[in-house]
N, C-alpha and C positions, 0 to 999 in steps of 0.2 A: 739495330741488333737484337737479340731475342730475348722472349720473357724465361728465366732459367725456371718461374715454376712451373707454368705450363708444359716446359719441358718435363721437369719433373715427374711433372704428373702423370704425362701421355708420350713417353719417349717412342714408342712406335707409331703414333701419328704424326710427330714430327719428322722420323725418316720418310716414311710415307710422300708426306710433302715435298721433305727434297728429292727424291727419287723423281716425283712430279717433275722438277726443273733441271733432271738431269744430274744429280748432285750426290754421289755417295752417303748414305746413311752416318751420321756423324754423332748420335747421343750417345754413342757410347764413350766417345772420345771426351765429349763435355761433359759428362757426368761424372768420369773416372776424373777429372782434371777438378771437378767442382766439390768431387767427394774428399779427395784431398785437403781443399782449402778447405772447406768446412770444418775437417778435423783438425786443420793447424789452428782455425779461428774459434774452436774450441777451448782446446789447451792453454790459447794466448789468454780465452776470459779468463778461466780459472786463474793464471797467475796472477793476473791483474788482479782477480778478488781475492786472494790470498797475500798481495803486497798490501793491499788496505788494509787490510784485517791485521796483518803485520805490524804495517805504521801504527796503528790505535794501539795495538797490544807495547809497544815501544813505550807509548805515551803512559798506560797503566804501571807497567814495570816501572820506569823511572820515578812516578807516582808514589810507588810504595816502596821506591830505594830498593830496588831488587836490581844491582846494576850486571851481575853474572845473568840472568833473564834477557834483561834489555840487548847487553850484549852478542846473545846468541840470537837473539830477535834480528840485530842490525846485520848481521852476516847474512843470512837470512834473503833479507830485504834488499841488498845488494846483489846477492847472485841469481834474486829476482829481475832487477832490473836490466842483468845483463842478461838472460834469459828474454825477458820482455821486449828488448831490443832486438835481439836476434830472428825473433821471430815475428818481429814488427817486419822486418827487410823481408823473413820469409814471404809474409803473408802478401806485399806489396809486388814480390816478383811472381806467385802463384795466382794472386789477381790480374799481371799483365798477362800472364801465358793464357787464363783463362778465358781473357779479353780478347787475346789474339787468336784465339780457336775461333769466335762467336763473331767475329767482325769480320772474318772469311770467308760465311755463309750467308747466303743473299734472303731477302724476306720470301715467306712462307704464302704461295699462291692463294688466292680465295678460293671459296668452292666452288665458286661459278664459274670459274677459269679453265678453259676445255683442257685438256689432255694434250702431248704435242711435245717433240722437243726440239722445231726449228719453225721457221715460217710457213712450211707446208700445214704444221697443227693450226693457223691461226681460222678464223672464221667470219667471212665476208657478215657484218649485222646490216648493212646501210648502205646504198649508194645513191649519191645524187647528181644530174645533171647528165646527158646524151653528150659524148665526144663529139665532137663536132667533126662535118663531112668536108672536107676541103676539093678544090676542083684543080688543084696544083700540087706540086710535089712537093712536103711538109719538110722544113729543113729543124735541127735539132737546135739549140738554144745556144749553144756557143758558136755553128756558123753566123746563127741572126744578130748575136749578141758582136760578133767581130765588123759587122755592118754598121755598129751603132754606137761603136766608142770602147768597147771592150779589147782590152791590153795585155794579154797575157803574156808576150815576149819582155814588156817593161816591166811586169812584176816578178816574172821570173830573175832577172837583173838585177833587180834592188831586194827580192828575200826569198828566191827560190819557188820550187814549187807547191801548189796548193795555196799562190796567191793571189790575188784579182787587184788589176787597176781596173776601173772604170770611168769614162769621161763623158761630158757634156750631156744630151737626153740621157743616156742609160745610166747615168749617176744620178742624174736629179728622178729618175723614174723610181731607181732602187731605197732612194731615201722618202718618195711620195709613198712608198708602199710602208717603211717602215713607221711614218708620222702616221698614217691613217689609220693602220692596227691598232698603234698604242691608243688615239683619240678614241679609237675603237671600243677597245678593252676597258678603257676609262668611264665610256658611257655605260658600258655593261655592268659598271660596280669594283672595279676592280680600280686601288688607289694608286697613283703612279710613285715612284722611286726611283731615288736614284743613290745609288749602288756601288761599293769598291768594284773595282776590277782585280785588285790584288789581295789575295786572301791567307792566314793562317792555315797551319796542317789541323788543327782544330776545327773548324768552317769545314773542309772540304772532307777527313772523317765523319762530320754530323749527317753530310749529306748521303754517304757510301761510297765515293770515288774513293777513298783512302780507307785503308794501305792496297787493296787488290788492285785498281786502276793506273798507280801513278804515273805506269808507262802514257798513259793515255792524255797526258797532262805536260803541261810546260809548265818549269820551275826557273823564278829567278834567282841569282845568285845568294840573297839576301833571305831565302827561305821561305820565300811565298808562291802562292801558287798563281796564275792566269787562270780566273774564272773558266770553267770549259760552257756553263749555261749560268744566267745570273739566279736560276733554282740556290746555288749554292748562297749565295750572300743573303736573298729574301727569305728563305726558310732558315738561316741561321739568327735571322730577329726575334727569335723564340729562344733562342741558345741559353741556358741555363735561368729559363727565368719561369714565373711562375702567376700565370696569367689568370686577371678574372675572366669567369665561364661568358658574362653577361658579353665580354669585349669580343666575342669571336664570334662568325667567324672573321679573319683576316684576309681578304683579299686582297693582291700585291699584284705588279706588274710593276714590267720595266722592260726599257728598249737599252740592250748594251753590247757592245761587242763580246763574242766568245773566241776562246785559243782552244784547239784541241789538237793534239800530235798525230793522234789516228792512226797508233800504231800498231793496231789490231785490224785496220781498214785496208792493208797493202793490196793495188790491184783492183780496187774497188773504186769507179767512178772517178779515174782521175783525169779525163777530162772536164773542162769546162770547170761549171761553178757550182755543182752538186756537191762535192765533199772537199771541203775548205781548212786549212788550217786558224784562218782569223774570218769569223763571219758575222754578221747581227739578228739579234734576235727578240722580239717582242716575248717575255718569258711570262707565263702566270704561276703564281704561287698562293694557296688556299692553307691554313691554319685555324684547325678547327676541333669540333667535337665529335666521338665516335659515333655521336647520335646522328650527326647531320652528314658524316663526312661523306656516304653514299650519294646524298642530294647532291651536293658540292661538285661530285666527281662528275654527275651528268650536265650540272651547270657549267664548267669549265671547260667540258667537250663541244657543248652546244655553241659557248662562244666562240672556240676555234671554229668549229664549220661556218658560222654565220659568215666570217673572214670571205670562206673560201665561197660560199656561193653570191656575196654582196660582188666580187672579182668574177664570177659567171664563169667557176672554173670546175669540171667536174670530178667527184670524189669518191670515197668509198671508205669508209668506218671498218676498219678491221678490229675484234678483239683477238689480243694475242692469248697464243695459249701458254700455259704454263714454262716452257724452256725456251720461251722465245722472247720472253721479259726481260727489261733491266735489273738490273742487281736489286734495287732498293725497293721496286714494285711489288704489291699482292694484285694488281688489277692494271691491266693497261688498253685503252685502246688509241689503236694508230690511225691519223686520217693520212690515205694516200693517195696524190693530186696527179691527175690523168695525163699524160706528156705526152702529144701525139707524135712529135719529132720523133722521139726515144721507143714510141710502140709502148709504152709502160705506163705500171703504176707507182708513184716512185714519194716514199712516207714522207712528208711537210709540217707534220704534228704528232706528237707523241704526248696523252696528256694518262697520266698515271697517279692510282690511289696507294701512300705507301702506308696505310694506317699508323700504327706506330711506332715502325721500326726505325725512322729518322729521327724523331724525339726521342727514344732513347737511347740513342746515340749522341744525343745533344743535350739530355736532360731538360725538355722542354714538357713543360706540367701546366695543368689547369686547376684552378680552383672553382667549384660551383655553389653558387649560395645557398648557407646553411648546411656546408659539408665541412668537418672539420678536415678529413683527407685530400688529396689532393691523384691528380690521374694526369697520361699522358694526351700530350694532344694527337690528333693525326692532321698531317700531312699530305697535301697533294701540288702536282704540278703538271704542266705541260707550256706548249709551244702555241705561241696564239701571233703569229707564228714564224717561223725562220723565214728570215727575210730574201736571203739567195735563193732559195728555193722556192720562195712569191715569184720573185721575178723571175726565175728559169720558164715556172709553169705561166705569168704571163706573156713571156715572150713567144713558146709556144704554141697557144692556145689563140691567142689573137694574134697572130700573124696574117700579114696580108700579103696577095700574089707577087706584090712589089718590093717585097721585104721591109713595108712598114708594119707599125705595131699599133694596133687602137686601145687607145688605152681605156681601160675601162672607167666609167662612169665616177664611181667613185673617188679615185683619182686626180678629179680634173681639178677641182678647185685646189690641190697641192701642186698642180703645175699649168698656173693663168690658165685654166681650162682650155688646156692644150687638148685635140683630142686624137691627133694620130703624131707616132713616132715616127718619124722618118730618117729614111738611110742615110749614112753621110757620103756614100759613094753614088747619091742617085745622080 
């Protein structure tokens, strides 16, 4: 949600920032709705004040035994009550209308975010590791996985397209990745949480998926939503709270299933394990003060990069341009891992600083010691990492000529020190 005071002060700047994201100017529409609401509120406040004043005058008239004046004042109060009730209903409607307009507008990009409307405007800031040279024809992950216990046909019979069943050593490697990444993030200072997978409208609205991206989510028959990421549950821990600044930052992590309808991704990555309706992910969330948000963004990004480096997976860090960021983000770094089978870089983590955008939607505040007022917290989130995509990267980068997979050393303690995953068709 946006700061109306800031918008009123600089509507041209607001529109310019929206245009950087490829969104049409909206300040005129917002300010028009805001003006109508504020006029209504001023009138309502006047009626409330007059009602209170007239009520006091009724008491004075009765004390003076001036019944005629008392009757006149009581009639006025009755009329005011009816007018106030109608005005309060109108105020609620106008407030909802204004919030709907604001809720549809994405966060404004930070000043150091590059211009650009799509991935062509993204900037490579760092590349780690050299893609491995192979002396044999490399396979893509789905072909490799099929030799190790990937059962796409069975998954399709049970659940339909874009679901996966893994068996045997492949399932074990998938589990090892999730546990290793979670343990590593805990060691890096993130507190493990076990959170709901089903949430209410307010939670998904708070992190920015509603109302605009409802079609990308799964909804249950009782009106709850399956989480698209644990970001929703973790970030909403601060919802409608005023927290002590001395307790911040909150650094949180969770390994959960995630559910996405992928309604906006038709025709993209339909093969294999890249883009699934159900997948697991280690999520990182930080809730902090405005003064420490930039440092926390760097810290979170480093925590995700450490996983890729430990697993010896070449990657690059991309600074996303204004038009390619997610709805709630003001600045985003994507980590893209190299997939030799596909011959391409693929996103495996997105780490975003959301400023106070989500906090305003959640009414999440903090109070500093010695200060009477409160301020909105700043929220950050990122993947540390997506388990399925990490599995894809391990399969493709650590494949051997005979179809076996070398298990990266950090994962071996989770697999009884197994060094190599051998294909089932040997």
